[in-house]
TIDREN-458108 format. One record per residue: x, y, z of N, C-alpha, C in turn. Coordinates in steps of 0.2 Angstrom, whole numbers, padded with zeros to 4 digits, always signed. Layout:
<sites>
XYZXYZXYZ/...
</sites>
This chain:
<sites>
+0134-0092+0100+0136-0087+0095+0131-0081+0095/+0131-0077+0100+0126-0072+0101+0126-0067+0095/+0120-0064+0093+0120-0059+0088+0124-0052+0091/+0128-0049+0087+0131-0043+0089+0129-0037+0086/+0129-0031+0089+0126-0025+0085+0130-0024+0079/+0127-0021+0074+0131-0019+0068+0131-0012+0067/+0137-0009+0066+0139-0002+0065+0134+0001+0060/+0132+0007+0062+0127+0010+0057+0131+0012+0051/+0128+0012+0045+0131+0014+0039+0129+0021+0037/+0133+0024+0032+0132+0031+0030+0126+0030+0025/+0122+0036+0025+0116+0036+0020+0118+0035+0013/+0114+0032+0009+0115+0031+0002+0109+0033-0002/+0110+0033-0008+0104+0034-0012+0099+0029-0012/+0100+0024-0009+0095+0019-0008+0094+0017+0000/+0090+0022+0003+0090+0021+0010+0087+0015+0013/+0082+0012+0009+0079+0006+0011+0084+0000+0011/+0088+0000+0005+0093-0005+0005+0098-0005+0011/+0100+0002+0012+0105+0003+0018+0102+0000+0024/+0096+0002+0026+0093+0000+0032+0092-0008+0032/+0090-0011+0026+0089-0018+0026+0095-0022+0028/+0101-0019+0026+0107-0023+0027+0111-0020+0033/+0110-0014+0035+0113-0012+0041+0111-0016+0047/+0105-0018+0047+0103-0022+0053+0102-0029+0052/+0103-0031+0046+0103-0038+0044+0098-0042+0048/+0100-0048+0051+0095-0052+0054+0092-0049+0060/+0095-0045+0064+0092-0041+0070+0086-0037+0067/+0086-0034+0061+0081-0030+0059+0075-0035+0057/+0076-0041+0054+0071-0045+0052+0067-0048+0058/+0071-0049+0064+0067-0051+0070+0065-0046+0074/+0070-0041+0076+0068-0036+0081+0062-0031+0078/+0062-0030+0071+0057-0025+0069+0050-0029+0068/+0050-0035+0069+0044-0039+0070+0042-0039+0077/+0045-0035+0081+0044-0035+0088+0043-0042+0091/+0048-0046+0089+0049-0053+0092+0055-0054+0096/+0055-0057+0101+0060-0059+0106+0061-0066+0105/+0068-0068+0103+0069-0075+0103+0073-0077+0110/+0071-0082+0113+0074-0084+0119+0081-0085+0118/+0085-0083+0124+0092-0082+0123+0095-0089+0122/+0092-0095+0124+0095-0101+0124+0093-0105+0117/+0089-0101+0113+0086-0104+0107+0091-0105+0102/+0097-0102+0102+0102-0103+0097+0104-0110+0097/+0105-0113+0103+0108-0119+0103+0103-0125+0100/+0097-0123+0099+0092-0127+0095+0093-0127+0088/+0096-0122+0085+0097-0122+0078+0101-0127+0075/+0100-0130+0069+0104-0135+0066+0111-0132+0064/+0115-0136+0062+0122-0133+0060+0122-0129+0054/+0117-0131+0049+0117-0127+0043+0114-0119+0044/+0109-0119+0049+0107-0112+0051+0112-0108+0054/+0116-0111+0059+0121-0108+0063+0127-0106+0058/+0128-0110+0053+0133-0108+0048+0131-0102+0044/+0124-0102+0042+0122-0096+0038+0122-0090+0042/+0121-0090+0049+0122-0084+0053+0129-0082+0053/+0134-0087+0053+0141-0085+0053+0143-0082+0046/+0140-0084+0041+0141-0081+0034+0138-0074+0034/+0132-0073+0037+0130-0066+0037+0134-0061+0041/+0137-0063+0047+0141-0059+0051+0148-0058+0047/+0150-0063+0044+0157-0062+0040+0156-0057+0034/+0150-0058+0031+0149-0053+0025+0148-0046+0027/+0145-0045+0033+0144-0038+0036+0151-0035+0037/+0155-0040+0040+0162-0037+0042+0166-0035+0036/+0165-0039+0031+0169-0038+0024+0167-0031+0021/+0160-0030+0021+0157-0024+0018+0159-0018+0022/+0160-0018+0028+0161-0012+0032+0156-0007+0031/+0158-0001+0030+0153+0005+0030+0153+0008+0023/+0155+0004+0018+0155+0007+0011+0148+0006+0008/+0144+0011+0007+0137+0010+0004+0137+0007-0003/+0143+0008-0007+0143+0005-0013+0143-0003-0013/+0147-0005-0008+0148-0012-0007+0141-0015-0005/+0138-0011+0000+0132-0014+0002+0127-0014-0004/+0126-0009-0008+0122-0009-0013+0123-0015-0018/+0129-0017-0019+0131-0022-0024+0130-0029-0021/+0130-0030-0015+0129-0036-0012+0123-0038-0007/+0118-0033-0008+0113-0033-0003+0108-0040-0004/+0108-0042-0011+0104-0048-0012+0107-0054-0009/+0113-0054-0009+0116-0060-0006+0115-0060+0002/+0116-0055+0005+0114-0055+0012+0107-0055+0014/+0103-0052+0010+0095-0053+0011+0093-0060+0010/+0096-0064+0005+0094-0071+0004+0096-0075+0010/+0102-0074+0012+0104-0078+0018+0100-0076+0024/+0099-0070+0025+0095-0068+0031+0088-0071+0031/+0085-0071+0025+0078-0074+0025+0078-0081+0026/+0083-0085+0024+0084-0092+0026+0084-0093+0033/+0088-0089+0037+0088-0089+0044+0082-0088+0047/+0078-0083+0045+0072-0081+0048+0067-0087+0047/+0067-0090+0041+0063-0096+0040+0064-0102+0045/+0071-0103+0047+0073-0108+0052+0070-0106+0059/+0071-0099+0060+0069-0097+0067+0061-0097+0068/+0057-0098+0062+0050-0099+0064+0048-0105+0067/+0053-0110+0067+0052-0116+0071+0053-0116+0078/+0056-0110+0080+0057-0109+0088+0052-0105+0091/+0050-0107+0097+0044-0104+0101+0046-0096+0101/+0042-0092+0100+0043-0085+0100+0038-0081+0105/+0041-0076+0108+0037-0072+0112+0035-0065+0108/+0029-0064+0107+0027-0058+0103+0024-0053+0108/+0027-0047+0107+0025-0042+0112+0018-0040+0111/+0014-0038+0116+0007-0036+0116+0007-0029+0114/+0001-0027+0111+0000-0020+0109+0003-0015+0114/+0002-0016+0121+0004-0012+0126+0011-0010+0126/+0015-0015+0123+0022-0014+0123+0025-0009+0118/+0020-0007+0114+0022-0002+0109+0022+0005+0112/+0027+0009+0111+0027+0016+0114+0025+0021+0109/+0020+0025+0111+0018+0030+0106+0022+0036+0106/+0026+0037+0101+0030+0043+0101+0027+0049+0098/+0027+0055+0101+0024+0061+0099+0016+0060+0097/+0013+0055+0100+0006+0054+0099+0004+0052+0092/+0009+0049+0088+0008+0047+0081+0006+0040+0081/+0002+0039+0076+0000+0032+0074+0001+0030+0067/+0006+0034+0064+0007+0033+0057+0001+0035+0053/-0001+0031+0049-0008+0033+0046-0013+0032+0051/-0016+0037+0053-0021+0036+0058-0027+0033+0056/-0030+0029+0061-0036+0025+0059-0042+0030+0059/-0046+0029+0054-0052+0033+0053-0057+0033+0060/-0059+0038+0062-0063+0038+0068-0059+0036+0074/-0052+0036+0074-0048+0035+0080-0046+0027+0080/-0049+0023+0076-0047+0016+0076-0048+0013+0069/-0045+0007+0068-0046+0004+0061-0054+0002+0061/-0056+0003+0054-0063+0001+0053-0065-0006+0053/-0071-0007+0055-0073-0014+0055-0076-0015+0048/-0073-0020+0044-0075-0021+0037-0077-0028+0036/-0083-0029+0033-0086-0035+0032-0088-0036+0025/-0090-0042+0023-0092-0042+0015-0098-0038+0014/-0102-0036+0019-0108-0032+0017-0106-0024+0018/-0100-0022+0020-0098-0015+0021-0098-0011+0015/-0099-0005+0016-0099+0000+0010-0095+0006+0012/-0093+0010+0007-0089+0016+0008-0093+0022+0005/-0095+0027+0008-0098+0033+0005-0094+0037+0001/-0095+0037-0006-0091+0041-0011-0096+0045-0014/-0097+0052-0013-0102+0056-0016-0109+0053-0014/-0113+0052-0019-0119+0050-0018-0120+0042-0018/-0114+0039-0019-0113+0032-0020-0112+0028-0013/-0114+0022-0013-0111+0017-0008-0107+0012-0012/-0101+0012-0011-0097+0007-0015-0094+0002-0010/-0092-0004-0013-0089-0009-0009-0082-0008-0007/-0079-0010-0002-0073-0009+0000-0067-0012-0005/-0069-0016-0009-0065-0019-0014-0068-0019-0021/-0064-0017-0026-0066-0017-0033-0060-0019-0037/-0061-0018-0044-0055-0020-0048-0054-0015-0053/-0047-0014-0054-0045-0009-0059-0044-0013-0066/-0048-0012-0071-0048-0016-0077-0046-0012-0083/-0043-0015-0088-0041-0012-0094-0043-0016-0100/-0047-0021-0099-0050-0025-0104-0057-0028-0102/-0061-0030-0107-0067-0034-0106-0065-0041-0102/-0060-0044-0104-0058-0050-0101-0057-0049-0093/-0053-0044-0091-0052-0043-0084-0058-0041-0081/-0063-0038-0084-0069-0036-0081-0073-0042-0080/-0073-0047-0085-0077-0053-0084-0074-0057-0078/-0068-0058-0078-0065-0062-0072-0066-0059-0065/-0066-0052-0065-0067-0049-0059-0075-0050-0057/-0079-0049-0061-0086-0050-0060-0088-0057-0058/-0085-0062-0061-0086-0069-0060-0083-0071-0053/-0078-0067-0051-0075-0068-0044-0079-0065-0038/-0085-0061-0040-0089-0058-0035-0088-0051-0034/-0083-0048-0037-0082-0041-0037-0087-0037-0040/-0090-0032-0037-0095-0028-0040-0094-0021-0041/-0088-0019-0041-0086-0012-0044-0080-0012-0048/-0081-0009-0054-0076-0009-0059-0073-0002-0060/-0066-0001-0060-0063+0005-0062-0060+0004-0068/-0063+0007-0073-0060+0007-0080-0054+0011-0081/-0048+0008-0082-0042+0012-0081-0040+0015-0088/-0042+0012-0094-0040+0014-0100-0046+0015-0105/-0046+0020-0108-0051+0022-0114-0058+0020-0112/-0060+0023-0106-0067+0022-0104-0072+0023-0109/-0071+0028-0114-0076+0029-0119-0077+0023-0123/-0072+0019-0124-0073+0013-0128-0075+0007-0124/-0071+0006-0118-0072+0000-0114-0079-0001-0111/-0082+0005-0110-0089+0004-0106-0094+0000-0111/-0093+0001-0117-0097-0003-0122-0096-0011-0121/-0090-0013-0120-0088-0020-0119-0090-0022-0112/-0089-0018-0107-0092-0020-0101-0099-0021-0101/-0103-0017-0104-0110-0018-0104-0112-0025-0107/-0108-0027-0113-0109-0034-0116-0107-0039-0111/-0102-0038-0107-0100-0043-0102-0105-0044-0097/-0108-0039-0094-0114-0039-0090-0119-0044-0092/-0121-0042-0099-0126-0046-0102-0125-0054-0102/-0118-0055-0104-0116-0062-0105-0116-0066-0098/-0114-0062-0093-0114-0065-0086-0121-0066-0083/-0126-0062-0085-0132-0062-0083-0133-0057-0077/-0129-0052-0076-0130-0047-0071-0133-0041-0073/-0138-0038-0069-0141-0032-0071-0136-0026-0070/-0137-0021-0074-0133-0015-0073-0133-0012-0066/-0138-0012-0063-0138-0009-0056-0135-0013-0051/-0133-0019-0052-0129-0023-0048-0121-0021-0047/-0119-0018-0052-0112-0016-0053-0111-0009-0053/-0106-0006-0049-0104+0001-0050-0098+0001-0055/-0099+0006-0060-0094+0007-0065-0091+0014-0064/-0084+0014-0063-0081+0021-0063-0076+0021-0069/-0077+0027-0072-0073+0028-0078-0067+0033-0077/-0061+0031-0079-0055+0036-0079-0055+0039-0086/-0056+0046-0086-0057+0050-0092-0052+0056-0093/-0050+0057-0099-0046+0063-0101-0051+0069-0101/-0048+0075-0101-0053+0081-0101-0056+0081-0108/-0052+0079-0113-0054+0079-0120-0060+0074-0122/-0061+0069-0117-0066+0064-0118-0073+0067-0116/-0073+0072-0113-0080+0074-0110-0083+0079-0115/-0083+0077-0121-0086+0081-0127-0089+0076-0132/-0095+0078-0135-0097+0074-0141-0103+0069-0139/-0105+0066-0144-0111+0061-0143-0108+0055-0139/-0102+0053-0141-0099+0047-0138-0099+0048-0130/-0096+0054-0128-0096+0055-0121-0102+0055-0118/-0108+0057-0121-0114+0058-0118-0117+0050-0116/-0115+0046-0121-0117+0039-0120-0114+0036-0115/-0107+0037-0114-0103+0034-0109-0105+0037-0102/-0106+0043-0101-0108+0046-0095-0115+0043-0093/-0119+0041-0097-0126+0039-0095-0125+0032-0093/-0119+0028-0094-0118+0022-0091-0113+0021-0086/-0110+0027-0083-0106+0027-0078-0109+0029-0071/-0107+0026-0066-0109+0029-0059-0104+0034-0056/-0098+0034-0058-0093+0039-0056-0088+0040-0061/-0085+0046-0061-0079+0047-0066-0073+0050-0063/-0067+0048-0065-0061+0051-0062-0058+0055-0068/-0055+0061-0066-0052+0065-0071-0044+0063-0071/-0042+0061-0077-0034+0060-0077-0031+0066-0080/-0027+0069-0075-0023+0075-0077-0017+0074-0081/-0016+0079-0086-0010+0079-0090-0004+0081-0086/+0002+0078-0087+0008+0079-0083+0010+0086-0084/+0010+0089-0090+0013+0095-0092+0010+0101-0090/+0004+0101-0087+0001+0108-0086-0003+0108-0079/+0001+0108-0074-0002+0108-0067-0005+0115-0066/-0003+0120-0069-0006+0127-0068-0013+0127-0070/-0015+0123-0075-0022+0123-0077-0026+0118-0073/-0024+0115-0068-0028+0109-0065-0035+0111-0063/-0035+0117-0059-0042+0119-0057-0047+0121-0062/-0044+0124-0067-0049+0126-0073-0051+0120-0076/-0047+0115-0078-0049+0109-0081-0053+0105-0076/-0052+0105-0070-0057+0101-0065-0064+0104-0065/-0064+0111-0065-0070+0114-0065-0075+0113-0071/-0071+0112-0077-0075+0111-0083-0077+0103-0083/-0073+0099-0080-0075+0092-0080-0080+0091-0075/-0080+0094-0069-0085+0093-0064-0092+0096-0066/-0092+0102-0070-0098+0105-0073-0101+0100-0078/-0097+0096-0082-0100+0092-0087-0102+0085-0083/-0100+0083-0078-0101+0077-0075-0107+0077-0070/-0107+0083-0066-0112+0084-0061-0119+0083-0064/-0123+0078-0061-0130+0077-0064-0130+0070-0068/-0124+0069-0071-0123+0063-0076-0121+0057-0072/-0116+0059-0067-0114+0053-0063-0115+0055-0055/-0114+0050-0051-0115+0051-0044-0109+0053-0040/-0103+0053-0043-0097+0055-0039-0092+0056-0044/-0088+0061-0043-0082+0063-0047-0076+0064-0043/-0070+0062-0046-0064+0061-0043-0058+0063-0047/-0052+0062-0045-0046+0063-0049-0042+0057-0049/-0038+0056-0054-0034+0050-0054-0026+0051-0055/-0022+0048-0051-0015+0048-0052-0012+0055-0052/-0014+0059-0047-0011+0066-0046-0006+0065-0041/+0000+0067-0042+0006+0067-0037+0004+0071-0031/+0006+0069-0025+0004+0072-0019+0005+0079-0018/+0011+0082-0020+0012+0089-0019+0007+0093-0024/+0006+0090-0030+0001+0093-0035-0006+0093-0032/-0008+0087-0029-0014+0086-0026-0015+0091-0020/-0010+0092-0016-0011+0097-0011-0012+0104-0013/-0009+0106-0018-0010+0113-0021-0017+0113-0024/-0019+0108-0027-0026+0107-0030-0031+0108-0025/-0030+0105-0019-0035+0105-0014-0035+0112-0011/-0029+0115-0010-0029+0122-0007-0032+0127-0011/-0033+0126-0017-0036+0131-0022-0043+0130-0022/-0046+0126-0018-0053+0125-0017-0057+0119-0021/-0053+0115-0024-0056+0110-0028-0058+0104-0023/-0063+0101-0024-0066+0096-0019-0068+0089-0023/-0064+0085-0025-0066+0079-0028-0069+0074-0022/-0073+0070-0024-0076+0065-0019-0071+0059-0018/-0067+0058-0022-0062+0052-0021-0056+0054-0025/-0050+0050-0023-0044+0051-0026-0041+0044-0028/-0040+0042-0034-0038+0036-0036-0030+0037-0037/-0026+0032-0033-0019+0033-0034-0015+0026-0033/-0009+0026-0035-0005+0020-0034-0003+0021-0026/-0004+0015-0022-0003+0016-0015+0001+0010-0013/+0006+0011-0009+0010+0005-0007+0011+0006+0001/+0013+0000+0004+0015+0001+0011+0021+0005+0013/+0025+0005+0008+0032+0009+0008+0031+0016+0007/+0027+0018+0002+0026+0025+0000+0019+0027+0000/+0015+0027+0005+0008+0028+0005+0007+0035+0002/+0004+0036-0004+0003+0042-0006+0007+0044-0012/+0013+0042-0012+0018+0044-0017+0025+0044-0015/+0030+0045-0020+0037+0045-0018+0039+0050-0013/+0036+0056-0013+0038+0062-0009+0034+0062-0002/+0031+0056-0001+0027+0056+0005+0031+0057+0012/+0037+0054+0011+0042+0055+0017+0044+0062+0019/+0043+0066+0015+0045+0073+0016+0040+0077+0019/+0034+0075+0019+0028+0078+0022+0027+0078+0029/+0024+0083+0032+0023+0083+0039+0016+0079+0041/+0012+0078+0036+0006+0074+0037+0005+0069+0031/+0001+0064+0032+0000+0059+0027-0005+0061+0022/-0005+0060+0016-0010+0062+0011-0016+0058+0013/-0016+0052+0014-0023+0049+0016-0026+0052+0022/-0022+0053+0027-0025+0057+0033-0028+0063+0031/-0025+0067+0027-0028+0074+0025-0034+0073+0021/-0034+0068+0017-0040+0066+0013-0046+0064+0017/-0045+0060+0022-0050+0058+0026-0053+0063+0030/-0049+0068+0032-0051+0074+0036-0056+0078+0032/-0055+0078+0025-0059+0082+0020-0065+0078+0017/-0066+0071+0020-0071+0067+0018-0070+0065+0011/-0064+0064+0009-0062+0062+0002-0059+0055+0002/-0062+0050-0001-0060+0043-0001-0054+0042-0005/-0049+0038-0003-0044+0036-0007-0045+0029-0010/-0045+0028-0016-0045+0022-0020-0038+0020-0022/-0035+0014-0019-0029+0013-0020-0028+0007-0025/-0023+0008-0030-0022+0002-0034-0014+0001-0034/-0012-0006-0036-0005-0007-0036-0003-0009-0029/-0007-0010-0024-0005-0011-0017+0001-0017-0016/+0000-0022-0020+0005-0028-0019+0010-0028-0025/+0010-0023-0029+0015-0023-0035+0022-0021-0033/+0027-0023-0036+0034-0021-0035+0035-0014-0037/+0038-0010-0032+0040-0003-0033+0047-0003-0036/+0050+0004-0036+0056+0005-0038+0061+0006-0033/+0067+0009-0034+0072+0011-0029+0075+0005-0025/+0074-0001-0028+0077-0007-0024+0073-0009-0019/+0067-0007-0018+0063-0010-0013+0061-0017-0014/+0060-0020-0008+0057-0027-0008+0050-0027-0011/+0048-0032-0015+0041-0032-0016+0037-0033-0010/+0031-0029-0009+0027-0030-0003+0026-0037-0001/+0025-0041-0006+0023-0048-0005+0029-0052-0002/+0035-0049-0003+0041-0053+0000+0043-0050+0006/+0040-0045+0009+0042-0041+0015+0041-0046+0021/+0047-0047+0025+0046-0051+0031+0041-0049+0036/+0040-0043+0037+0035-0040+0042+0028-0042+0040/+0027-0041+0033+0020-0043+0031+0019-0051+0031/+0025-0054+0029+0024-0062+0029+0023-0064+0036/+0026-0061+0041+0024-0064+0048+0017-0063+0050/+0014-0057+0048+0007-0056+0050+0003-0061+0046/+0005-0062+0040+0001-0067+0036+0001-0074+0039/+0007-0076+0041+0008-0082+0044+0003-0083+0050/+0003-0078+0054-0001-0078+0060-0008-0078+0059/-0010-0075+0053-0017-0074+0052-0020-0080+0047/-0015-0084+0045-0016-0090+0040-0019-0087+0034/-0016-0081+0031-0018-0078+0025-0012-0077+0021/-0014-0075+0015-0008-0073+0010-0006-0066+0011/+0000-0064+0009+0002-0057+0010-0002-0052+0006/-0004-0054+0000-0009-0049-0003-0015-0048+0000/-0018-0053+0004-0024-0052+0008-0023-0048+0014/-0017-0048+0017-0015-0044+0023-0015-0037+0021/-0011-0036+0015-0011-0029+0012-0017-0026+0011/-0022-0030+0007-0028-0027+0006-0032-0025+0012/-0032-0030+0017-0036-0029+0023-0033-0023+0027/-0027-0022+0027-0024-0016+0030-0027-0010+0027/-0027-0009+0020-0029-0003+0017-0036-0002+0018/-0040-0007+0018-0048-0007+0019-0049-0004+0026/-0045-0007+0031-0046-0005+0038-0044+0002+0039/-0040+0005+0035-0038+0012+0035-0044+0017+0032/-0049+0014+0029-0054+0018+0026-0053+0018+0019/-0049+0015+0016-0048+0015+0008-0052+0010+0005/-0052+0011-0002-0056+0006-0006-0050+0003-0010/-0050-0004-0010-0045-0007-0014-0047-0008-0021/-0042-0006-0026-0043-0008-0033-0039-0013-0035/-0041-0019-0036-0037-0025-0037-0034-0025-0044/-0028-0026-0045-0024-0027-0052-0023-0034-0053/-0026-0037-0057-0025-0045-0058-0027-0047-0065/-0025-0052-0067-0026-0055-0074-0029-0062-0074/-0029-0065-0068-0031-0072-0067-0037-0073-0062/-0042-0077-0064-0047-0078-0059-0045-0080-0052/-0040-0084-0051-0037-0086-0045-0035-0080-0041/-0032-0075-0044-0029-0069-0041-0035-0065-0039/-0040-0064-0043-0046-0060-0040-0049-0063-0034/-0050-0070-0034-0053-0074-0029-0049-0073-0022/-0042-0073-0023-0038-0072-0017-0039-0065-0014/-0040-0060-0018-0041-0053-0016-0048-0053-0012/-0053-0055-0016-0060-0055-0013-0060-0058-0006/-0056-0063-0005-0056-0067+0002-0053-0062+0007/-0050-0056+0006-0048-0052+0011-0053-0049+0015/-0059-0050+0013-0065-0048+0017-0067-0053+0022/-0064-0058+0023-0066-0064+0027-0062-0064+0034/-0058-0059+0035-0054-0059+0041-0053-0052+0043/-0049-0051+0049-0048-0044+0051-0041-0044+0054/-0038-0038+0054-0032-0037+0057-0033-0033+0064/-0029-0035+0069-0029-0031+0075-0025-0025+0075/-0025-0021+0081-0022-0015+0081-0014-0016+0080/-0012-0021+0084-0005-0022+0083-0002-0023+0076/-0006-0027+0072-0004-0029+0065-0004-0022+0061/-0010-0019+0062-0011-0012+0058-0005-0008+0060/-0003-0007+0066+0003-0002+0067+0009-0004+0065/+0010-0011+0065+0017-0013+0062+0017-0012+0054/+0012-0013+0051+0012-0012+0044+0012-0004+0042/+0009+0000+0046+0009+0007+0046+0016+0009+0046/+0020+0006+0051+0027+0009+0052+0032+0007+0047/+0030+0003+0042+0035+0001+0037+0038+0007+0033/+0034+0012+0032+0036+0018+0028+0042+0021+0032/+0043+0020+0038+0048+0023+0042+0055+0019+0041/+0054+0012+0039+0060+0008+0038+0063+0010+0031/+0058+0012+0026+0060+0014+0020+0063+0021+0020/+0060+0026+0023+0062+0033+0022+0068+0035+0027/+0069+0031+0032+0074+0034+0037+0081+0032+0035/+0086+0036+0037+0093+0034+0036+0096+0036+0042/+0103+0034+0043+0107+0036+0049+0106+0043+0050/+0104+0045+0056+0104+0052+0059+0097+0055+0057/+0093+0052+0053+0086+0055+0051+0081+0050+0051/+0076+0051+0055+0070+0047+0055+0064+0050+0051/+0061+0047+0047+0056+0049+0043+0051+0044+0041/+0045+0045+0039+0041+0052+0039+0040+0055+0046/+0039+0061+0046+0038+0065+0052+0031+0062+0055/+0026+0061+0051+0020+0059+0053+0019+0052+0055/+0024+0048+0055+0024+0040+0056+0026+0039+0063/+0022+0035+0066+0024+0032+0073+0030+0028+0073/+0034+0029+0078+0041+0025+0078+0040+0018+0081/+0036+0014+0077+0034+0008+0079+0040+0003+0080/+0045+0004+0076+0051+0000+0076+0056+0002+0080/+0055+0008+0084+0060+0011+0089+0066+0013+0085/+0066+0016+0079+0072+0018+0076+0076+0023+0080/+0072+0027+0084+0075+0032+0088+0080+0029+0093/+0079+0023+0095+0083+0020+0100+0090+0017+0097/+0090+0017+0090+0096+0014+0087+0102+0019+0087/+0108+0017+0087+0114+0021+0086+0115+0023+0079/+0112+0029+0078+0111+0031+0071+0118+0035+0069/+0121+0038+0073+0127+0042+0071+0133+0037+0070/+0136+0039+0064+0142+0035+0062+0148+0037+0066/
</sites>
């Protein structure tokens, strides 16, 4: 029962869902650059063969109606994943890095310095006048700060009300027995916070500060930043911006503003933001060229638009299986090797410990490029491959995209 090609579907408002089901099992295997031996099908048990038949029958019934695909994608995805799990028992031939063709000289998110970075537990990243560890924690309470510090994390990014939380963090340091100089504290602040006696106290206990911009006034970004920077210079060792949308950030930088770091929600599917697929170059790449460090939070969290959770992505799962690591650790490691600083979002000690362990292994070029290419699976649709800056790792250009 050989796998047969599936007719391409029309583009829908959920391109990832369309792609996910358009290629079904062939996507889950072929996009992992895995070749299954031609005679391997006979080794599958009857249950797995039956599920394969179910997938093909479902595809035939759904035809090329995007609405039907959207309504039934969970059913097909579940069946496909069960088959992939069964196929992991079959000897696989994995392509070597030399089998990847470089299209247009692109490597997706390019590696800093031409290759991925070598990151160790003792590595640091230069941010302004600071040397920060490659992994920190985004915390919104004293409890989260305590759990992060007890797990070995030595950089805290205070996401909420830094003016008040910094007091509690200082008490946490005392209770744990850590000296203030052993921990880097970064505060996320509103423009209105940078005034008064309370602000002076906070700034005296921060190593770095990130300005949180208001959504409703992008035309005032540069003026607000200049006031913030003038207030912070000399009080902290690095200044940056927090959660500024990519296009707004691009305009902000073009107008001469130069933060030393950018804190943003960052995922393997939309690195930089929801409009990253429409850009000719990646935000992280542009920031690296300007010596601006990206601090990424939410790397493993679920996104919108019907996307799989990164922790459930079969491509990441395959890399994690080969590395004998968790999916969260693979994602963290990928981001660190791109030159970013991971900000862990967690509420349990076990979760913090899991993320800290991402410093204990490394990903090869092949794995880095596979994960880089995931954004193309999300952004592409029949007849259109995107983003323009992403390497065609999964050979989407070779597929019959025209309906």
